[in-house]
BATILO-670788 format. One record per residue (C-alpha): residue number from 1; residue in one letter; x, y, z. Coordinates in nm, 2 decimals, padded with zeros to 4 digits. Layout:
N
 num residuo   east  north     up
 NUM       a      X      Y      Z
...
This chain:
465
 num residuo   east  north     up
   1       m -01.13 -01.68 -01.55
   2       k -01.48 -01.75 -01.36
   3       n -01.27 -02.08 -01.29
   4       l -01.03 -01.89 -01.10
   5       a -01.10 -01.77 -00.73
   6       a -00.83 -01.65 -00.49
   7       v -00.78 -01.60 -00.11
   8       v -00.59 -01.33  00.03
   9       l -00.45 -01.37  00.36
  10       a -00.49 -01.08  00.57
  11       a -00.58 -01.16  00.90
  12       g -00.28 -01.07  01.10
  13       k -00.20 -00.84  01.35
  14       g  00.14 -00.74  01.23
  15       t  00.28 -00.67  01.57
  16       r  00.63 -00.56  01.49
  17       m  00.45 -00.23  01.34
  18       k  00.39 -00.16  01.69
  19       s  00.04 -00.01  01.57
  20       e -00.34  00.00  01.66
  21       k -00.43  00.01  01.27
  22       p -00.41 -00.34  01.09
  23       k -00.08 -00.41  00.87
  24       v -00.26 -00.47  00.55
  25       l -00.37 -00.08  00.59
  26       h -00.04  00.11  00.62
  27       e  00.02  00.25  00.31
  28       i  00.23  00.23  00.01
  29       a  00.26  00.52 -00.25
  30       g -00.07  00.66 -00.11
  31       k -00.26  00.30 -00.14
  32       p -00.33  00.03  00.18
  33       m -00.06 -00.24  00.09
  34       l -00.41 -00.51  00.08
  35       f -00.50 -00.25 -00.21
  36       y -00.23 -00.41 -00.44
  37       p -00.27 -00.80 -00.45
  38       v -00.68 -00.71 -00.44
  39       n -00.64 -00.50 -00.74
  40       l -00.39 -00.74 -00.93
  41       l -00.66 -01.00 -00.88
  42       k -00.94 -00.83 -01.04
  43       k -00.72 -00.68 -01.32
  44       s -00.63 -01.10 -01.40
  45       g -01.02 -01.14 -01.37
  46       a -01.03 -01.37 -01.11
  47       g -01.42 -01.47 -01.06
  48       k -01.42 -01.48 -00.68
  49       i -01.21 -01.30 -00.44
  50       v -01.19 -01.34 -00.06
  51       l -01.03 -01.18  00.18
  52       v -00.95 -01.37  00.51
  53       v -00.95 -01.07  00.77
  54       g -00.89 -01.09  01.14
  55       f -00.74 -00.79  01.36
  56       g -00.96 -00.50  01.32
  57       s -01.18 -00.66  01.06
  58       e -01.45 -00.42  01.06
  59       a -01.15 -00.14  00.96
  60       v -01.02 -00.38  00.69
  61       v -01.39 -00.47  00.58
  62       k -01.48 -00.12  00.57
  63       a -01.18  00.01  00.34
  64       f -01.23 -00.28  00.09
  65       s -01.60 -00.36  00.09
  66       d -01.67 -00.46 -00.29
  67       p -01.91 -00.65 -00.45
  68       a -01.65 -00.85 -00.58
  69       v -01.50 -00.95 -00.28
  70       s -01.60 -01.18  00.01
  71       f -01.45 -01.19  00.37
  72       v -01.46 -01.44  00.60
  73       v -01.31 -01.38  00.92
  74       q -01.00 -01.58  01.13
  75       e -01.13 -01.58  01.48
  76       e -00.76 -01.77  01.58
  77       q -00.44 -01.70  01.44
  78       l -00.32 -02.09  01.41
  79       g -00.17 -02.04  01.05
  80       t -00.18 -01.97  00.73
  81       g -00.33 -02.32  00.67
  82       h -00.61 -02.24  00.92
  83       a -00.66 -01.93  00.74
  84       v -00.75 -02.12  00.35
  85       m -00.97 -02.37  00.56
  86       c -01.15 -02.01  00.69
  87       a -01.18 -01.91  00.35
  88       l -01.29 -02.27  00.14
  89       k -01.65 -02.18  00.33
  90       e -01.67 -01.94  00.10
  91       l -01.56 -02.18 -00.22
  92       r -01.78 -02.47 -00.10
  93       g -01.83 -02.63 -00.46
  94       f -01.57 -02.43 -00.71
  95       p -01.47 -02.67 -00.94
  96       g -01.14 -02.40 -01.08
  97       d -00.79 -02.28 -00.94
  98       v -00.73 -02.11 -00.59
  99       l -00.49 -01.89 -00.62
 100       v -00.35 -01.77 -00.24
 101       l -00.18 -01.46 -00.18
 102       s -00.05 -01.27  00.13
 103       g -00.23 -00.93  00.17
 104       d  00.15 -00.78  00.28
 105       v  00.33 -00.89 -00.02
 106       p  00.22 -00.55 -00.27
 107       l  00.52 -00.59 -00.49
 108       i  00.40 -00.86 -00.65
 109       r  00.37 -00.78 -01.04
 110       e  00.04 -00.89 -01.30
 111       e  00.31 -01.06 -01.48
 112       t  00.39 -01.34 -01.24
 113       v  00.07 -01.46 -01.16
 114       k  00.02 -01.48 -01.53
 115       s  00.29 -01.72 -01.56
 116       l  00.22 -01.95 -01.27
 117       l -00.12 -01.98 -01.41
 118       e -00.02 -02.09 -01.74
 119       l  00.27 -02.33 -01.58
 120       h -00.04 -02.48 -01.37
 121       r -00.24 -02.54 -01.66
 122       k  00.02 -02.67 -01.93
 123       g  00.06 -03.05 -01.97
 124       g -00.24 -03.16 -01.77
 125       k -00.33 -03.02 -01.45
 126       a -00.14 -02.96 -01.15
 127       a -00.18 -03.05 -00.80
 128       i -00.02 -02.73 -00.69
 129       s  00.20 -02.48 -00.85
 130       l  00.41 -02.22 -00.62
 131       v  00.63 -01.92 -00.69
 132       t  01.02 -01.94 -00.57
 133       t  01.26 -01.69 -00.56
 134       d  01.62 -01.70 -00.44
 135       v  01.78 -01.49 -00.15
 136       e  02.11 -01.42 -00.02
 137       d  02.02 -01.45  00.32
 138       p  01.71 -01.69  00.36
 139       t  01.69 -01.65  00.76
 140       g  01.31 -01.67  00.80
 141       y  01.19 -01.75  00.52
 142       g  01.05 -02.13  00.42
 143       r  01.31 -02.35  00.23
 144       i  01.25 -02.48 -00.11
 145       v  01.37 -02.88 -00.07
 146       r  01.45 -03.06 -00.40
 147       d  01.46 -03.41 -00.52
 148       a  01.76 -03.54 -00.73
 149       e  01.60 -03.46 -01.04
 150       g  01.53 -03.09 -00.94
 151       a  01.11 -03.15 -00.86
 152       v  01.01 -02.97 -00.54
 153       t  00.91 -03.23 -00.27
 154       r  00.83 -03.02  00.01
 155       i  00.89 -02.69  00.20
 156       v  01.05 -02.66  00.52
 157       e  01.01 -02.36  00.75
 158       e  01.29 -02.17  00.90
 159       k  01.23 -02.32  01.27
 160       d  01.19 -02.66  01.17
 161       c  01.48 -02.65  00.95
 162       s  01.81 -02.88  00.98
 163       p  02.12 -02.71  00.96
 164       l  02.16 -02.83  00.60
 165       q  01.82 -02.71  00.49
 166       k  01.92 -02.36  00.61
 167       k  02.18 -02.35  00.40
 168       i  01.92 -02.32  00.13
 169       q  01.86 -01.97 -00.07
 170       e  01.62 -02.09 -00.25
 171       v  01.26 -01.99 -00.10
 172       n  00.89 -02.01 -00.08
 173       t  00.71 -01.67 -00.16
 174       g  00.36 -01.75 -00.03
 175       v  00.21 -01.73 -00.37
 176       y  00.03 -02.07 -00.43
 177       l -00.18 -02.19 -00.70
 178       f -00.41 -02.49 -00.58
 179       s -00.67 -02.72 -00.78
 180       a -00.96 -02.66 -00.59
 181       e -01.02 -03.02 -00.57
 182       f -00.68 -03.12 -00.43
 183       l -00.77 -02.84 -00.17
 184       h -01.08 -02.94 -00.05
 185       s -00.97 -03.27  00.00
 186       n -00.67 -03.25  00.20
 187       i -00.65 -02.90  00.37
 188       k -00.83 -03.10  00.68
 189       k -00.53 -03.37  00.66
 190       l -00.27 -03.08  00.78
 191       g -00.16 -03.13  01.14
 192       k  00.06 -02.88  01.35
 193       e  00.34 -03.10  01.48
 194       n  00.59 -02.85  01.44
 195       a  00.76 -02.56  01.62
 196       q  00.52 -02.29  01.59
 197       g  00.19 -02.54  01.66
 198       e  00.02 -02.42  01.35
 199       y -00.14 -02.55  01.02
 200       y  00.09 -02.49  00.82
 201       l -00.05 -02.45  00.40
 202       p  00.30 -02.52  00.28
 203       d  00.26 -02.88  00.38
 204       l  00.05 -02.96  00.14
 205       i  00.33 -02.99 -00.09
 206       h  00.46 -03.28  00.05
 207       l  00.10 -03.42  00.07
 208       a  00.06 -03.39 -00.30
 209       v  00.38 -03.53 -00.37
 210       e  00.30 -03.82 -00.16
 211       g  00.01 -03.88 -00.35
 212       g  00.20 -03.90 -00.63
 213       l  00.02 -03.54 -00.81
 214       r  00.22 -03.30 -00.99
 215       v  00.36 -03.01 -00.82
 216       d  00.50 -02.72 -01.01
 217       s  00.76 -02.40 -00.94
 218       v  00.79 -02.02 -01.16
 219       s  01.11 -01.91 -01.01
 220       i  01.12 -01.53 -01.02
 221       a  01.47 -01.35 -01.01
 222       d  01.38 -01.04 -00.85
 223       a  01.34 -01.16 -00.49
 224       t  01.19 -00.78 -00.47
 225       e  00.88 -00.84 -00.61
 226       v  00.74 -01.08 -00.34
 227       m  00.91 -00.92  00.00
 228       g  00.68 -00.94  00.26
 229       v  00.63 -00.61  00.49
 230       n  00.67 -00.69  00.86
 231       n  00.73 -00.34  01.01
 232       r  00.83  00.01  00.91
 233       v  01.16 -00.02  00.74
 234       e  01.03 -00.29  00.54
 235       l  00.75 -00.09  00.43
 236       a  00.94  00.22  00.34
 237       k  01.14 -00.03  00.11
 238       a  00.86 -00.14 -00.03
 239       a  00.71  00.22 -00.09
 240       e  01.07  00.31 -00.20
 241       f  01.02 -00.01 -00.47
 242       m  00.64  00.10 -00.57
 243       r  00.70  00.42 -00.65
 244       a  01.04  00.36 -00.82
 245       r  00.77  00.11 -01.06
 246       i  00.56  00.43 -01.08
 247       n  00.79  00.70 -01.19
 248       e  00.95  00.43 -01.42
 249       t  00.62  00.36 -01.59
 250       l  00.54  00.76 -01.66
 251       m  00.90  00.80 -01.77
 252       v  00.84  00.53 -02.08
 253       s  00.51  00.72 -02.13
 254       g  00.72  01.01 -02.18
 255       v  00.71  01.24 -01.88
 256       t  01.04  01.36 -01.75
 257       i  01.14  01.30 -01.41
 258       i  01.45  01.50 -01.30
 259       d  01.51  01.30 -00.99
 260       p  01.30  00.98 -00.97
 261       r  01.48  00.91 -00.63
 262       s  01.34  01.24 -00.46
 263       t  00.96  01.26 -00.70
 264       y  00.73  01.14 -00.47
 265       i  00.45  01.02 -00.75
 266       d  00.13  00.82 -00.55
 267       y -00.03  00.52 -00.71
 268       g -00.31  00.63 -00.97
 269       v -00.16  00.99 -01.11
 270       a -00.15  01.03 -01.46
 271       a  00.04  01.27 -01.64
 272       g  00.11  01.34 -02.01
 273       a  00.40  01.31 -02.23
 274       d  00.67  01.60 -02.26
 275       t  00.54  01.73 -01.87
 276       v  00.87  01.80 -01.66
 277       i  00.84  01.68 -01.29
 278       y  01.15  01.84 -01.05
 279       p  01.29  01.72 -00.73
 280       g  01.04  01.74 -00.41
 281       c  00.70  01.70 -00.57
 282       r  00.47  01.53 -00.42
 283       l  00.18  01.41 -00.63
 284       s -00.12  01.24 -00.49
 285       g -00.46  01.08 -00.51
 286       t -00.64  01.12 -00.84
 287       t -00.42  01.37 -00.97
 288       v -00.37  01.41 -01.36
 289       i -00.13  01.66 -01.51
 290       g -00.18  01.75 -01.86
 291       s  00.07  01.73 -02.17
 292       g  00.39  01.99 -02.19
 293       c  00.35  02.09 -01.81
 294       v  00.62  02.20 -01.54
 295       i  00.62  02.12 -01.22
 296       e  00.87  02.28 -01.05
 297       e  01.01  02.18 -00.72
 298       g  00.86  02.12 -00.36
 299       v  00.53  02.12 -00.55
 300       v  00.26  01.93 -00.35
 301       i -00.08  01.84 -00.59
 302       t -00.38  01.61 -00.43
 303       s -00.63  01.53 -00.64
 304       s -00.65  01.76 -00.89
 305       k -00.61  01.83 -01.27
 306       i -00.36  02.02 -01.46
 307       g -00.46  02.14 -01.79
 308       d -00.17  02.12 -02.08
 309       g  00.09  02.37 -02.09
 310       s  00.04  02.49 -01.74
 311       t  00.33  02.57 -01.49
 312       i  00.33  02.51 -01.15
 313       k  00.61  02.68 -00.98
 314       s  00.81  02.59 -00.67
 315       y  00.65  02.48 -00.33
 316       s  00.27  02.54 -00.47
 317       v -00.01  02.36 -00.31
 318       i -00.30  02.22 -00.48
 319       e -00.54  02.03 -00.35
 320       k -00.91  01.91 -00.51
 321       s -00.89  02.16 -00.77
 322       e -00.92  02.20 -01.16
 323       v -00.68  02.41 -01.31
 324       g -00.70  02.50 -01.69
 325       k -00.49  02.50 -02.00
 326       e -00.20  02.72 -02.02
 327       n -00.21  02.84 -01.61
 328       d  00.10  02.99 -01.45
 329       i  00.03  02.91 -01.06
 330       g  00.30  03.02 -00.80
 331       p  00.55  03.00 -00.66
 332       f  00.38  02.96 -00.28
 333       a  00.08  02.98 -00.41
 334       r -00.20  02.77 -00.26
 335       l -00.53  02.65 -00.43
 336       r -00.78  02.51 -00.19
 337       p -01.08  02.27 -00.28
 338       a -01.32  02.35 -00.50
 339       t -01.09  02.56 -00.70
 340       i -01.16  02.63 -01.06
 341       l -00.94  02.83 -01.32
 342       a -01.00  02.87 -01.67
 343       d -00.79  02.90 -01.92
 344       k -00.49  03.10 -01.91
 345       v -00.53  03.24 -01.53
 346       k -00.22  03.38 -01.33
 347       i -00.17  03.29 -00.95
 348       g  00.09  03.44 -00.84
 349       n  00.29  03.44 -00.52
 350       f  00.15  03.38 -00.15
 351       v -00.23  03.41 -00.30
 352       e -00.43  03.15 -00.13
 353       v -00.75  03.05 -00.35
 354       k -01.06  02.85 -00.17
 355       k -01.41  02.74 -00.34
 356       s -01.35  03.02 -00.64
 357       t -01.40  03.01 -01.02
 358       l -01.16  03.22 -01.21
 359       g -01.21  03.30 -01.61
 360       k -01.00  03.34 -01.91
 361       g -00.70  03.55 -01.87
 362       s -00.78  03.66 -01.51
 363       k -00.46  03.70 -01.27
 364       a -00.42  03.76 -00.87
 365       n -00.06  03.80 -00.88
 366       h  00.08  03.90 -00.56
 367       l -00.04  03.82 -00.16
 368       t -00.41  03.79 -00.19
 369       y -00.70  03.59 -00.08
 370       l -01.01  03.49 -00.32
 371       g -01.27  03.30 -00.10
 372       d -01.58  03.18 -00.20
 373       s -01.55  03.43 -00.52
 374       v -01.70  03.39 -00.90
 375       i -01.49  03.58 -01.11
 376       g -01.50  03.64 -01.48
 377       e -01.25  03.68 -01.73
 378       g -00.97  03.94 -01.82
 379       v -01.00  04.05 -01.44
 380       n -00.72  04.20 -01.31
 381       i -00.69  04.15 -00.93
 382       g -00.43  04.40 -00.72
 383       a -00.14  04.27 -00.40
 384       g -00.32  04.26 -00.10
 385       t -00.68  04.24 -00.20
 386       i -00.91  04.02  00.03
 387       t -01.25  03.90 -00.05
 388       c -01.42  03.94  00.30
 389       n -01.62  03.61  00.25
 390       y -01.72  03.49  00.63
 391       d -01.88  03.74  00.92
 392       g -01.85  03.47  01.19
 393       t -02.19  03.28  01.10
 394       n -02.23  03.25  00.75
 395       k -02.01  03.25  00.43
 396       s -02.10  03.46  00.15
 397       v -01.99  03.49 -00.30
 398       t -01.81  03.80 -00.40
 399       r -01.90  03.86 -00.71
 400       i -01.64  03.97 -01.01
 401       e -01.77  04.02 -01.34
 402       d -01.55  04.05 -01.74
 403       g -01.26  04.35 -01.69
 404       a -01.31  04.46 -01.37
 405       f -01.02  04.59 -01.22
 406       i -00.97  04.56 -00.84
 407       g -00.68  04.81 -00.67
 408       s -00.41  04.73 -00.44
 409       d -00.48  04.64 -00.07
 410       s -00.88  04.62 -00.15
 411       q -01.13  04.45  00.08
 412       l -01.43  04.24 -00.07
 413       v -01.68  04.26  00.19
 414       a -01.94  03.98  00.06
 415       p -02.20  03.93 -00.06
 416       v -02.11  04.23 -00.29
 417       t -02.08  04.22 -00.67
 418       i -01.80  04.41 -00.91
 419       g -01.99  04.45 -01.27
 420       k -01.87  04.44 -01.59
 421       d -01.53  04.69 -01.65
 422       a -01.59  04.87 -01.29
 423       y -01.23  04.95 -01.12
 424       v -01.20  04.97 -00.76
 425       g -00.92  05.18 -00.61
 426       s -00.65  05.07 -00.45
 427       g -00.70  05.05 -00.08
 428       t -01.10  05.02 -00.09
 429       t -01.36  04.88  00.12
 430       v -01.64  04.78 -00.10
 431       t -01.95  04.69  00.08
 432       r -02.22  04.76 -00.19
 433       d -02.27  04.65 -00.53
 434       v -02.03  04.83 -00.80
 435       p -02.24  04.91 -01.10
 436       a -02.02  04.83 -01.42
 437       g -01.81  05.07 -01.60
 438       s -01.82  05.29 -01.24
 439       l -01.49  05.35 -01.01
 440       v -01.54  05.32 -00.63
 441       i -01.31  05.44 -00.39
 442       t -01.31  05.49  00.00
 443       r -01.02  05.67  00.06
 444       a -00.95  05.91  00.32
 445       p -00.85  06.23  00.20
 446       e -00.47  06.30  00.27
 447       k -00.37  06.52  00.55
 448       v  00.00  06.70  00.54
 449       i  00.14  06.85  00.86
 450       e  00.44  07.03  00.73
 451       g  00.75  07.01  00.96
 452       w  00.60  06.76  01.17
 453       a  00.89  06.57  01.16
 454       g  01.14  06.77  01.27
 455       r  00.93  06.84  01.55
 456       k  00.92  06.51  01.66
 457       l  01.31  06.44  01.68
 458       k  01.38  06.76  01.85
 459       g  01.11  06.64  02.11
 460       k  01.35  06.33  02.13
 461       a  01.65  06.49  02.18
 462       k  01.50  06.68  02.48
 463       e  01.40  06.35  02.64
 464       k  01.76  06.17  02.62
 465       k  01.87  06.53  02.84
C-alpha cells in the first residue's frame, strides 16, 4: 500500500497519567501503548509512517527508531489539526491517502482499518472517511452530527456542544482517512474559534461537506476498540482488554488457559497446542512455549524457550533461558539468564541455575546452586550442592562430565573439573580436578565421645540449683 501514508498523534504529555514518562510509552501487555498503532500500520503495509511527538520526544524517538518511521516535533500543543499540519511537512507531494490515528488508542483492530480503507475507495474516492461508535455515556467525546439522510455533516467537540447535541451518543473515535490532496489543500483553512482555542482536525469534515465533497463513515459495535487511554485506570482497562485478546487467540489455537482472567500473557508470547496454563502465571517478552507443556500456577517466564512436553511446576521463575523437551522444572526453581537445559533434565525445588548448561537426563533435585557451569549428560547433583564460581574478583567455570555423581552438601570451588563417571562424596569440598572414574572425599574422621550428653545435662542441672 505505497499509496497509503499514516500519521500517528503522539505528542501529548498525558497530564492525567501523573508521570514523568510520555503517556504513549506506558506499557500495555508488555509493549508501549504506541507500539500497537505503529505495529498495525506496518502490518497494513503503509508506505510511510509519521509520528508526531512532543513531550519526551527523545525517549519516544529512541523507543521507536525504525527506517519505516519518520518523526516530527510539535513544539506547541495547539490541537489535533495543528499536529497534522506539522506531519504534512513529511508528506509533501504524497499523492495517496493519509490515515490518522492516535497513539493513545492501542486497541484499534487491523480489520477496522481495512474496512475504512475499502469504504473510502469504493465507488469513487471520498475526501474523508472516519470511524464512529455509539457509547452509553458520550461525555468528553466529539459528537457526530448527521443530516436527514444520515450523512455526516460535522463533528462538534464536547465543550462546543449545544444541550441537544450533548445527547447524541454517536461519537468521534479519532480515526480518519483523508485524501492527501484534500488534506494539503484544506488543513490551513482550520481556525481556532472554539472553546479550546485549538485547531480541531474534525473541522475538516464541515469544510468537505461545504465544498460538496464526499464524507464516509464506518460505525463499529465495540467501543472498547477505540477507547483512549488518559489515566492509570484506563491504562489498566486497556491492558485487561488486550490480555483477553491475547488469551483468546492462544485458546483458539489449541492452548488451554484454565482461568484467562488471572493469567497474564504479554503480546508476542507463543504457545503450542495442548499446552495447559494455570492461573496466576506471567509469560512475557519473547517467550515461546512448545506443545503439550504444563505451566502450573504462579510461574513467571520471561523471554525464554520451553521445549515440547515440559512441565514447569508452581512458582518457578525462568528468565532468558532455554529449556529442552520433557524437562521437569520446580516447584520454586529459578533459572537465571543464559541457562540452557537439554532434554529430560530435572531441576527440582529451590534449585537456582545461572549461566549454565545441563546435558540430557541430568538432574538437580533439591536445594542447589549451579552457576557458570558446564554439566554433561546423566549427571546426578545431590541436595545442597554449590558451585563456588565467584572469588570476589573473577567468575570461573565448573565442569562436570557425563555420568558423574555429586553427593549432597558438596562445594565445587571453580575453576574445577569433575571427570566422567567420577563420584564426589557427600560433604566434600573439591578444589582440584577429579579424574574420571575416581572418588573424592574430604570428610573429617568421625569422633564419638561416649556419655557426653549425659554429663552435659547433669552440668546444666547443677547450674539451675
